N, C-alpha and C positions, 0 to 999 in steps of 0.2 A: 503494499499499499502507499509506503513512504517512496519518494523519489529522488532519492541523494544518490549524488553523482559520485562515479569510479574514483580515486586521488590517482589513479594510475595504470598503465596497462599490468604491472607486477602485480597490483593487489587482485586483477582481475586471475592471471595464471595462479595465485595463492588459494584464492577461493576453489576454481578447478580442481588443486591438488587436494584441500581439503574434502572436497565433498567425493573425488573419488576414494579418499580415505574412508569417509561414511560408507560409501555405497559396498564395498570391498570388503568391511568389519575388519579391517586392518586398524583398529584403535590402538591407540597410545594410553597409556594408562592416564596420561591427563585429560582424556577425549571419551573415556567411556562412559564418566559420569555425566556427558551432556546428554546421553538417551538414556541413562540405566537407574540414575539416582532418583531418589523423591526429591523432589523437591519442598523444600521449608518456606514457603513464598511470603510470608507476611504476620505478625502479630495479630492481626485483622480477623475477628472471627467469621467474619462474612467470605473470606477465600473460598471458594468453589474449582475441584480440579477436577479433570477429566479423565479417565483410564484410559479412554480412546485416543488421547492426542497428549503422550507426554509432554510434559512441559508449558502447559496451557495453563493459566490461572485467573479465573476472574474476580475480582473482588466489586459487588453487586452494588456499594455504599461508599465509593471512594468519594464521593462530593456528597454535600447534605442538599437537602432540594432549594433550599436558598441560597448555596453556594452555584449550585447547578444553573439556575435560572440566571445569576450576576455571572457568571462565566459563558452562557451561550450568547448573551445578548452582546457584550463584550467581541466574542468571536464572530457572530456573525457580522457588526459592525466594522470590524476588522479588515474581514473577508472582503466586503464590497467596497472597504476603502482601498484594498490592494488590486482590486478587480477594477478600479474608476480610472487608480494609477497608471495602470498599466494599457490601458484606452488613451490617456493622454500622454505617455512616455513615447517618446521622439527617439529610442531603441528600437531598432528592427527585432523580429523573431527570430531566436537562433534555435539551429537544432539540439536536442538533446543529446549528449554523447552514450549515457545510460539512463535508463527508467525501469521502473517494474512492467512495463508493457515492451513485447516486441514488435513495436509498430513506430514507426519515425513519428516522432512528437516536437515541439519548437514551443520555446518559454521565452518568456520576456522578462529581462533585469530590472527592478524595481528597487524604490527606496521609498520608504517610509518614516515620517518625522514622528516621535514619540517624547511625552515629556516624561520628566524624572520620576523613577519607581514604574514608569510603564514596562520595562525590559529587565534582565538579568545584567548583572557583573562580567565581567570577564572570566572569574572564576565561577560563576554560575550559585555562589553559594547567597548571593543577595540581592536586591532588587537594585537597578542602576541608580544613581546617586544625582545624576543628571540627563539633560535632553539628551536622546541618541537619534541616530539614523539607522533605521536598521535596514538591511540588504537582502535582498529575495527572489527566487524565482518563479514564475507566475505562468503556469500553465492554464491557459482560458478554457482549454478541452483537454481533457485528461480521458483518455478511452471512450469514453459514452457523453453525447450532447446529455449537457446540467451537472456532469462531473466536473467543477474547478480543482486545482492542486495548488498551494503553494509552498515552497519550500526554502525554510530557514536554517542555516548552519553555523555555528560559533556560537559560543554559551553568550556573548553581548549583542545577536543579534536577534535571540528569538525573544517574542513580548509574554508578556505575562498574561493579558488576558483575563484579569480578575482574580488570576490564581494567587495563592500566599506565595511571599518572598522567598520560600525556603522550599519550594514546589519541587525544583530539582534536585534537591538535597534528599527530599522523601521520597522520590522516585528511586531514585542511586542506592537509598536506604533498605528499600526493600531486598527482603534477602535473597531470591531467587536470581532476582537483577543484580544484586553484588556477586553472586556466585557466576551468574552467565559470565558477568566480565570478567571475572578474573579467569576461569577458564578457557575463553575464547582468547586473550592477550595470551593467553600459555599456547593456547594453540596456533596462534599466529606466529611467537616466537619461534614454535618448534618448525613451522613452514617455511621460515624465513631464512635467508643465505646470510643473514647479519649473523655472527657469533656473540652479540650481546646476549647476555641471560636476563637484562634488565628491560624494564619496558616504562612506559607513562605512567605518571603520577595523577595527574590532575584530568579528570572525568569532562571530556569535549562530548555537548550535546548537539542535537540535530531536531528538529522538529518541521513537522509536515502538517498543514493545515487543509482539511477537506472540506470541500463545501459540495452537497449532493441536494440541487434543486429540486424542489417538486413543480411537475408541470401544473398549469391552470387547467380548470375545467370542475366537471362536478366530480365529487368524491369519488363516486365508483369509476370515473375515470383516469384519475389520477395516475402518474408515476413518478415513480424516483431511481435515477441511474444508479447501478451496481459497481463493481469492480471485478472485472474476470480472475481467473484463475492464475495465480501466482508466487511465488517467491522471493521474500524481498533481496535487494542486492545485500554483499555483505557491507558497501559502506554506510548502509541506513544504521547499524550498531551491533552489538552483539544481542542485544534483545528488543524485542518490539513490544512498547506500551501505549495502547489506543483509550484516547480518553473519550467516552461517547457524550455527546450533546444531541439536545431536540430530539428527535421520534426514535422510536428504538431501532435497531439495526440487526441484522439475522448475519452471520457470519458461520461460512463451512469450511471445513478442513478435511484433507483427502488426501489419496497418493494415486500416484499413477500404477497402474494395477500390474502392466508389464514391466519388466528388470530394462530400467535405463541405465546409459553410462552416466552417472553424475557430474562426472566431469565435462560432457559435452551437453548435457542439457542446460539448459540457460537459466539463469535467473527469470524472475518477471515473466514466467511461462504465459502464453497468452493462449486461450481455447482456439481452436481449429473454425471454430463457430462463434456466433454471440448468442446462441439461442437462451444460453444459459440451462440449457437441460442438465441433469444428474450426470450425464455420460460423455460429457465434452471431452475432446482428445486432443493429443498433439502426437502428432507424426504416428500416428495411428495406435497410440498408448492411450486407453481410456482413463479418466481420473476418476476413483473411486470415494466418494462421499464416505467419511468416517465418522463424523459430528456433524452437527448442526449448532449455533449456539445462538440464543437469543441474549441480547446485550442491551440492557435498560439504560436510560438517560444519567450519566452521572457515575457510571462502570468505569473499570480502569479493568482491560482485559490485558493478559500479559504473554508474549510468546517467548520462552525460554527453549532448551534445548533441541528435541525433534519437531517440536511446533515452529522453533523459529527457523532450523536450520535443514530440515530433513522432508517437510509435510508442505504442500501447497495449502492457500486459502484464499479465500474470496469474498465479496460483500453484494448477499443476494439484492437485487430488485427489490424495489418496493412498489406496491400496486393496491388502490383502493386506498380504504384506510390506514393503509401501513405504506402509506407513501409521501407521508409528511416530510417536511425538510428538514436534513441533519447535519451534522457537523461532527468533526472530530478531529483531534488533536494528536497527533500519532509523534511519540518522541525513541530516540533512539540515543545511544551513546558508545565513544570508544575510549 
């Protein structure tokens, strides 16, 4: 779901080697835990795990109702502001070198001015103490009509949108997120040609703002865009954290039923058909749905382990009463 760009061709090769490792079950001790350990997700009593999807955790009451309403309004206002800024921009659309769909997509580089306290500081520990200019990459059409996506990278470029000033710290302190970051950093060092045994200490955040618009018309005829089968690219972060806003969402998790060489199977898997049927295929291999998860507004859905690195996921389209406007803030970190 996140549209984070590859940092280099070397990163892509590292991911291919990593996925080949997974597919062939030739795990090092550092990687076994990614798929086999039981994650201690958080101290929250509302944490729900899913046996069919190892590494998937749902925190249904991550935001209170009051906080959700405030964040929803802030996110909606900000999303519209970014879209309007992109229309006024003198920048020409640029082809995206890498994203979560295997189709050509263009983005517009945009800047948004915010007041003191409306973004995070460079360390990601507190709110910014002075006004800032946030840099982002805006996709007016991401996959389907009605889906807009804006990508922010770098702690100081991430808007707060009504969330607590220690929001990024809270996300990073969730047990499964912390463990995944440590394990994934270790795995990257293991596959790296560098002889250094140490890695970065500061957590570097990314955020994607997804805006799924609802079509006009009667309740029965309304539709809302979805997001096809894909697996987030490595640059998105060690884990994926989806904060749901607005109307409820339904996410599905699946696997390719036929054996596919994970080293050649691209991230951003896009179905051969756009019908959203349960048996969408890719290069002749059917995608088998393992679990459908309802995500209520204000919930945080966390992907680690197999849910993050091995399985595919998609956002189902909304129709009729289930087609209300929704947004999501998707966080990742390295």
